[in-house]
SETI-605909 format. One record per residue (C-alpha): residue in one letter; x, y, z. Coordinates in steps of 0.001 Angstrom, whole numbers, plus 500000, padded with zeros to 6 digits. Each point is the difference from the previous one (the first is absolute). Example, Ala and Ser with C-alpha at 12.3 -4.5 7.8 and 13.67 -1.06 7.14 Angstrom:
<recs>
REC  residu      px      py      pz
REC       A  512300  495500  507800
REC       S  501370  503440  499340
</recs>
This chain:
<recs>
REC  residu      px      py      pz
REC       M  240077  173890  747227
REC       T  502457  497015  498193
REC       E  502858  499197  501983
REC       D  502064  501090  497048
REC       Q  498495  503732  500220
REC       R  500708  499301  503520
REC       R  503637  499188  499121
REC       Q  499888  502796  497470
REC       L  499320  502583  502474
REC       Q  502242  498857  502760
REC       Q  502847  500002  497482
REC       Q  498952  503805  498832
REC       L  500064  501124  503689
REC       W  503537  498667  501033
REC       N  501232  501301  496216
REC       I  498749  503561  501194
REC       A  501581  499583  503144
REC       N  503203  498852  499076
REC       T  499923  502614  496949
REC       L  499447  502774  501650
REC       R  501612  499470  503943
REC       G  503864  500855  498111
REC       K  502533  499784  502673
REC       M  497722  499892  502782
REC       S  499725  496688  502046
REC       A  496932  497617  499533
REC       D  499516  500534  503786
REC       D  499834  503787  499521
REC       F  497850  499998  496614
REC       R  497656  497784  502078
REC       D  498571  502694  501620
REC       Y  499127  501950  497414
REC       I  498630  498034  497589
REC       L  497784  498283  502050
REC       G  498791  503153  501569
REC       F  498979  500964  496520
REC       I  498332  497029  499138
REC       F  497982  500569  503241
REC       Y  499221  503391  499549
REC       K  498595  499037  496178
REC       Y  498110  497480  501354
REC       L  498437  502264  502390
REC       S  499211  501974  497689
REC       E  498194  497523  497736
REC       K  498090  498492  502657
REC       I  498490  503187  500851
REC       E  499410  500982  496672
REC       R  498073  497012  499170
REC       Y  498088  500471  503511
REC       A  499123  503398  498872
REC       D  499057  499176  496552
REC       E  497178  497705  501550
REC       Q  498878  502885  502640
REC       L  499634  502415  497343
REC       A  498437  497929  496933
REC       Q  496607  500962  500560
REC       E  501153  503637  499537
REC       N  501588  499126  496820
REC       L  503509  501053  501214
REC       T  503271  498863  500429
REC       F  502214  500485  502872
REC       K  502938  501219  497708
REC       S  498129  502386  498475
REC       L  499049  502353  503167
REC       N  501629  503038  500216
REC       D  501649  500750  503795
REC       K  499033  503817  499223
REC       N  496523  499656  498765
REC       Q  497307  500438  502678
REC       K  497580  497775  498675
REC       D  502937  497490  499861
REC       Q  501141  500183  503266
REC       T  496502  499184  501439
REC       Y  500466  495982  498052
REC       I  503670  500335  501062
REC       E  498820  500461  503784
REC       A  497480  497451  499522
REC       V  502307  497227  498891
REC       K  502700  501128  502486
REC       D  497319  498804  502766
REC       A  499087  497176  498489
REC       S  503591  498841  499084
REC       L  501110  500690  503292
REC       S  497623  497337  501324
REC       E  500318  497602  497808
REC       L  503578  500268  498689
REC       G  501596  501439  503169
REC       Y  501787  503162  497775
REC       F  499434  502879  497569
REC       L  501499  501297  496744
REC       K  499097  502950  498046
REC       P  499109  499574  496172
REC       S  502889  502330  499121
REC       D  502518  497716  502589
REC       L  499601  496663  498079
REC       F  502746  498010  498863
REC       S  499454  500312  496453
REC       Q  499432  503614  500046
REC       I  503573  500749  501723
REC       A  501709  497215  497734
REC       K  498673  501873  496969
REC       R  500972  503437  501326
REC       G  503487  498160  500830
REC       S  500562  498865  496142
REC       N  498890  503003  498591
REC       Q  503076  501797  501758
REC       N  502128  496928  498803
REC       D  499178  500970  496153
REC       S  499726  503966  500731
REC       E  502731  501979  498683
REC       N  499712  502252  503170
REC       I  501012  497225  502429
REC       G  499750  502862  503010
REC       Q  496444  500779  499623
REC       K  498074  500235  503369
REC       H  497357  497925  499143
REC       N  501742  497119  498326
REC       F  501955  499244  503391
REC       I  498172  497673  501783
REC       L  502301  498999  503217
REC       D  498570  502576  502304
REC       D  496407  499243  498539
REC       I  500666  495870  500933
REC       T  501177  501158  503563
REC       R  497302  501873  500483
REC       I  497224  497651  498663
REC       L  501730  497005  501915
REC       K  499731  501914  503165
REC       S  496221  501463  499379
REC       I  499052  495876  499759
REC       E  501452  499567  503320
REC       Q  497951  503235  501339
REC       S  497099  498894  498594
REC       T  499538  497304  502654
REC       L  500885  501841  502813
REC       G  497143  499581  502875
REC       T  498525  496830  497795
REC       D  499897  496569  500961
REC       S  503044  499744  497276
REC       E  502439  502014  501658
REC       D  502400  497607  501224
REC       D  499811  497867  496740
REC       F  501147  502953  498077
REC       E  502275  502383  502259
REC       N  503220  500701  498462
REC       L  499771  497531  497553
REC       F  501624  501678  497300
REC       E  503054  501070  502350
REC       D  502441  497874  497929
REC       L  499648  501882  496948
REC       D  502458  502822  500298
REC       L  499757  502214  497161
REC       T  502889  501972  500759
REC       S  502280  496971  500357
REC       T  502964  500488  497866
REC       K  499693  496151  499503
REC       L  497555  501093  497221
REC       G  502827  502410  498390
REC       K  502190  502942  500716
REC       T  497826  502714  498234
REC       E  496296  500863  500851
REC       K  499557  499319  496356
REC       D  501509  496624  499986
REC       K  498248  498933  502831
REC       N  496798  501416  498571
REC       D  500752  498304  496301
REC       L  500675  496853  501861
REC       V  496894  500068  501972
REC       S  497857  500898  497058
REC       K  501491  497228  498004
REC       V  498789  497772  502463
REC       L  496702  500976  500282
REC       S  499442  500156  496413
REC       H  500833  496513  499500
REC       L  497869  498806  502761
REC       D  496959  501947  498544
REC       Q  500291  497749  496970
REC       I  499245  497052  501760
REC       D  496557  499019  500438
REC       F  499646  498283  503382
REC       N  496642  498694  499178
REC       L  498157  501277  503300
REC       S  496497  499370  498422
REC       D  500520  496325  500555
REC       S  499337  499111  503769
REC       N  501420  496370  499427
REC       A  503171  500771  498627
REC       D  501920  501559  502463
REC       V  502962  501204  497298
REC       L  501581  502905  501717
REC       G  500057  498170  503548
REC       D  502265  497068  497948
REC       A  501957  502847  498238
REC       Y  500646  501352  503065
REC       E  501319  497128  501896
REC       Y  501418  498632  496690
REC       L  502307  503396  500356
REC       I  500561  499620  503701
REC       G  501127  496476  499200
REC       E  502217  501158  497407
REC       F  501222  503081  502276
REC       A  500765  497155  502664
REC       A  502044  497839  497226
REC       G  502134  502995  499848
REC       A  500821  501228  503675
REC       G  501137  496913  501113
REC       K  500152  499087  504014
REC       K  498100  503690  500565
REC       A  497146  498330  498190
REC       G  499152  497627  502899
REC       E  498815  503298  501676
REC       F  497024  500271  497356
REC       Y  499528  497224  497915
REC       T  499271  495660  500541
REC       P  500494  498249  496708
REC       Q  496677  498814  498641
REC       P  500459  496429  500306
REC       V  500264  500329  503884
REC       S  497252  502675  500116
REC       T  497891  497457  498438
REC       L  501089  496505  501984
REC       L  499177  502253  503599
REC       A  496526  501376  498414
REC       K  499182  496348  499069
REC       L  501228  498420  503249
REC       V  497483  502968  502071
REC       T  497115  499322  497912
REC       S  500507  496294  499787
REC       S  497252  499461  502387
REC       K  497744  503398  500115
REC       Q  499232  502052  496677
REC       T  497842  502414  501665
REC       L  502227  501780  502692
REC       R  499244  503220  502184
REC       N  503128  501259  499654
REC       V  503785  499725  499255
REC       Y  503173  501319  501403
REC       D  503394  500688  499328
REC       P  502422  501370  502323
REC       T  502637  500560  497889
REC       C  497999  500510  496499
REC       G  502875  501891  497988
REC       S  498223  501216  496767
REC       G  496683  497997  500690
REC       S  500077  497386  497470
REC       L  500175  497285  502386
REC       L  496370  501052  501541
REC       L  498930  500646  496408
REC       R  500846  496448  499075
REC       V  497509  498530  503247
REC       K  497775  502506  498416
REC       R  500160  498371  496988
REC       E  500097  496398  501273
REC       A  496785  500227  502182
REC       K  496338  500253  498981
REC       Q  499656  503024  502415
REC       V  502190  501908  502431
REC       D  498183  503003  501700
REC       K  502847  501744  501291
REC       I  503541  500312  499318
REC       Y  502528  501159  502719
REC       G  503604  500526  500040
REC       Q  502788  501680  501644
REC       E  503764  501023  498421
REC       L  502900  501698  501607
REC       N  501515  501826  496585
REC       R  497821  503119  499339
REC       T  500694  499702  496075
REC       T  498656  496415  500301
REC       Y  497584  500958  501666
REC       N  498579  502568  497680
REC       L  500495  497357  496999
REC       A  497968  497668  502197
REC       R  496684  502527  500041
REC       M  500271  500687  496517
REC       N  500333  496208  498780
REC       M  496776  499452  502031
REC       I  497921  502924  498471
REC       L  501300  499185  496596
REC       H  498838  496553  500846
REC       D  496669  501458  500662
REC       V  499606  499406  503636
REC       H  497938  502280  501448
REC       Y  501682  502671  502342
REC       A  497774  498546  502321
REC       D  500619  496130  499502
REC       F  504336  500344  500898
REC       D  501639  501568  503149
REC       I  503735  500425  498926
REC       K  501923  501739  503253
REC       Q  503697  500959  499988
REC       E  501628  498992  502932
REC       D  502455  497548  501565
REC       T  498041  497029  500545
REC       L  501866  498226  503097
REC       E  500633  503464  501555
REC       R  496991  501765  499451
REC       P  497148  497494  498652
REC       Q  496894  501839  498243
REC       H  497399  497520  500088
REC       L  500377  498476  503654
REC       D  496462  499652  500548
REC       L  499109  497642  496802
REC       K  499951  496287  499003
REC       F  500393  499093  496776
REC       D  498805  496908  497981
REC       A  503034  499816  497363
REC       I  503244  501862  500857
REC       V  503081  499572  497289
REC       A  503211  501602  500761
REC       N  503684  500229  498496
REC       P  501862  501617  502430
REC       P  503484  501424  499718
REC       F  502404  496699  500617
REC       S  501909  500100  503396
REC       A  499302  503884  500300
REC       Q  500705  501535  503090
REC       W  498018  501400  502804
REC       S  499839  501552  503448
REC       A  499312  496486  502098
REC       S  499231  502425  502633
REC       Q  498876  498362  503349
REC       L  497092  502634  500066
REC       H  498610  497538  497466
REC       M  499638  496949  503082
REC       N  497186  502171  500699
REC       D  498263  499604  496568
REC       D  497366  497812  499270
REC       R  501617  498638  496811
REC       F  503037  498882  501496
REC       S  499682  499777  503671
REC       V  498286  496507  500007
REC       Y  503332  498416  498550
REC       G  502335  501117  502762
REC       K  502713  500897  497685
REC       L  500426  502608  497021
REC       A  501587  499408  497070
REC       P  503565  501043  499863
REC       S  500411  503708  499141
REC       S  502470  498964  496865
REC       K  497184  497620  498224
REC       A  496340  501285  500277
REC       D  498817  497042  498210
REC       M  498123  498328  502628
REC       A  498914  503292  501449
REC       F  497723  500282  496718
REC       V  498848  496495  500659
REC       Q  498723  500742  503405
REC       H  498592  503416  498794
REC       M  498017  498174  497482
REC       V  499011  497111  501924
REC       Y  498307  502710  502146
REC       H  498125  501326  497456
REC       L  498547  496931  498638
REC       A  496522  499295  500281
REC       E  498713  496573  501596
REC       E  498951  498495  496331
REC       G  502994  502118  498531
REC       T  502897  498846  497917
REC       M  503494  501529  499567
REC       A  502817  499595  497602
REC       V  503662  501831  500643
REC       V  502588  499886  497889
REC       L  503319  500043  502403
REC       P  503724  498825  499702
REC       H  501091  496073  500628
REC       G  501727  500942  503412
REC       V  496535  500326  502078
REC       L  499561  496092  499544
REC       F  503204  499314  502194
REC       R  501598  502453  501245
REC       G  500367  499699  503916
REC       G  499751  502570  502726
REC       A  496832  502481  500133
REC       E  498889  498951  496689
REC       E  500043  495869  501027
REC       H  497863  501005  502928
REC       I  497495  502293  498023
REC       R  499701  496897  497531
REC       K  499769  497327  502657
REC       Y  497098  502093  501409
REC       L  498095  500633  497046
REC       I  499719  496265  499245
REC       E  499806  498344  503258
REC       Q  498066  502648  501952
REC       L  497958  501773  497415
REC       N  500031  497197  497615
REC       C  499486  502360  496804
REC       L  502585  499211  497571
REC       D  498329  498030  497223
REC       A  502776  499480  497705
REC       V  503437  500667  498759
REC       I  500562  500367  496037
REC       G  503756  500704  498869
REC       L  500419  501975  496811
REC       P  502418  500462  497085
REC       T  503275  501909  500627
REC       N  500294  503381  498341
REC       M  496651  500524  499425
REC       F  500118  503606  501898
REC       Y  501604  503041  498379
REC       G  503160  500756  501687
REC       A  499941  497118  501933
REC       T  501202  496637  499502
REC       I  499698  498105  503150
REC       P  497354  497492  500639
REC       T  496618  500400  501110
REC       V  496919  498660  501533
REC       V  496648  500052  500295
REC       L  498136  499598  503327
REC       V  496445  499950  499937
REC       F  498173  500482  503527
REC       K  496057  499151  501028
REC       K  498731  499919  503787
REC       C  497530  497475  499174
REC       R  501734  497395  498528
REC       K  498020  497240  498535
REC       N  503309  497581  500649
REC       P  501116  501213  502762
REC       D  502258  496479  500554
REC       N  502266  501010  497132
REC       I  501904  502354  497783
REC       L  500460  500078  496734
REC       F  503523  500581  498044
REC       I  500021  500417  496201
REC       D  503952  500450  498376
REC       A  498949  501817  496759
REC       S  503792  501342  499717
REC       Q  500393  498000  496767
REC       H  496700  500959  498162
REC       F  500453  502949  498187
REC       E  501251  501161  496135
REC       K  503145  501752  500096
REC       V  499705  503426  498110
REC       K  503112  502046  499204
REC       T  501594  500247  503513
REC       T  496821  499742  502122
REC       N  498016  496726  501085
REC       V  496431  500363  498745
REC       M  496943  497626  501558
REC       R  497539  499447  497283
REC       P  496278  499319  500211
REC       E  500291  496356  500284
REC       H  502837  500264  502533
REC       I  497507  502026  502028
REC       Q  497391  498014  499961
REC       K  501676  496483  500623
REC       I  500741  502232  503243
REC       I  496147  500419  500309
REC       D  499404  496541  499222
REC       T  502099  498472  502515
REC       Y  498876  502668  502563
REC       K  496463  499241  499974
REC       A  500735  496223  499691
REC       R  502241  499967  502816
REC       V  501812  497061  498657
REC       T  503603  498739  500059
REC       E  501585  499486  496687
REC       D  503654  498483  499331
REC       K  502423  502919  499834
REC       Y  497304  502703  500201
REC       S  498081  499970  503267
REC       Y  499450  498713  503274
REC       V  497456  500285  502579
REC       A  501522  499754  503286
REC       S  498831  499059  503528
REC       I  500502  502573  502783
REC       E  501392  497475  501639
REC       E  502814  499353  497380
REC       I  500811  503842  500325
REC       R  500258  500061  503272
REC       A  502656  497086  499717
REC       N  501745  502489  497731
REC       D  499865  502315  502977
REC       F  497778  502709  497901
REC       N  502423  499907  497017
REC       L  498275  500604  497167
REC       N  502371  499603  497162
REC       I  498614  498654  497059
REC       P  502375  497172  499128
REC       R  499399  498786  503598
REC       Y  496519  498988  498528
REC       V  499774  500140  496233
REC       D  503040  497542  498618
REC       T  501170  501291  496737
REC       F  503216  497816  499677
REC       E  500114  498274  496540
REC       A  502183  497027  500261
REC       E  502445  499395  496978
REC       D  499972  496941  498023
REC       A  501783  497081  501604
REC       I  503354  499242  498286
REC       D  500797  496323  498238
REC       L  503643  499835  500884
REC       N  499724  496470  498346
REC       A  498877  501652  496744
REC       I  502486  503199  500601
REC       S  503059  497180  500199
REC       E  498750  498351  496929
REC       E  500298  503043  498121
REC       L  502934  500449  501148
REC       K  501383  496889  498633
REC       T  498236  500721  497115
REC       L  502051  503470  499442
REC       G  503250  498255  500692
REC       K  499716  497565  497287
REC       E  499244  503235  497633
REC       S  502882  501360  501069
REC       Q  502332  497126  499316
REC       Q  498659  499409  496300
REC       T  500698  503968  499717
REC       D  503142  499790  501455
REC       S  500931  497304  497671
REC       V  498797  502015  496844
REC       I  502424  502734  501059
REC       D  502479  497774  500618
REC       G  500043  498498  496030
REC       F  499918  503625  498612
REC       C  503242  500769  502244
REC       K  501708  496892  498447
REC       E  499213  500933  496500
REC       L  501312  503810  500790
REC       G  502925  498337  501477
REC       I  499513  501551  503324
REC       E  500004  499109  503595
REC       P  496400  499024  501149
REC       P  498630  502442  502929
REC       F  498755  497124  502144
REC       G  503248  497679  499822
REC       A  500009  496571  498621
</recs>
């Protein structure tokens, strides 16, 4: 697929979403259209897999009849193979294309009320059957309640059952006409389209978007940072994984990632992340996404990770309960992050999970660099005792949906090659303004990566600060203390200005003299006196 074709597909999907959602908010409609795209993907994937299994019998999966005894034998065989290989099962009659056709017939039918053309109940049953097909299998956790946000009884879809049915039928009919090119294993067209829609919905969701989406340039930067010295990873982890896009970006940047781990508090976003993994052809055995509060109830405490990436909610509240002082993630520091700002608590959690040879990159608000109290204590411990802070990278403002505050990327390593210094990069002025948002282009990202790898001081951009300098600054990491971006104004030549004023004075006198002559000719008093 060419880039042009990819863009056309993305625009086509967004047009469907925009046209059909009517008065529903983008945030609400997101769950429906992404859920239906996922249903289409599962259908096409199992149909393609089943057709391969049935090729020797000269049969296709869609041609099998659930009610035919002989066909039922083939269906059961496909089911056993699919549950093992794909992790789920769908009957031939429940495929997306079959339901979409049934729904579109209803749209064209004069007798709208015909039962066999009403597809909402069928869809609800099918989505539940997909989840139930995994019960007792290794993929059960990855499919459990996966479609719970697709509430087809909601009045958001329409006032009457007919209105709801019409809207859903239209969405399915439109999607059925799009070829996601699943036969090309290298294309990942559907995965890209899915992420595109997530990004577009995020742009329309404002502040709420921060819960589920990290802008792609930031994801790319974090992924490149954690893979800069190690391309083959045992695992990658995101403790606040949102829709999972950041984890998938690391998978894309690395040569190999054996397993993906994540945790997400928001239930809807957690479902989005699991769908996103499967849509990007991550096998159900190769990802482990959990839904829980990461700071209060961590789900992967026994694991260490080669790469950790995160964009935690900025300055979120947390319990800061003294019970956490018995928790190995926090106890060694002697202090907890304040309850009103969990930023450093997330850092402590991630550093605990970082493998000895691993790399961690996290986006945080600028305040973590200089705020006092417990945060200053934790910052000092990270630098002086653990010596794991490797780089501080200032980003442009207004890059995140609904958040205009300046942000920073902190890079951590436990086994640092340069234990005597910390690299500071000020990339805050390196961006392109796109409408109301600042966007880092590939060349801006690459400059950061090149500077991080080379670890050099560059005037007004980067500085390699010794631990002694940082200690002398009382462990204040505010970037302007280390990278001087002050632009001196050109010196003013007062003599030249004096000469210029004299010239202007002479020219003014000449003009006054001309006006004076005109006034005498007209017989009136000159305005400037004799």
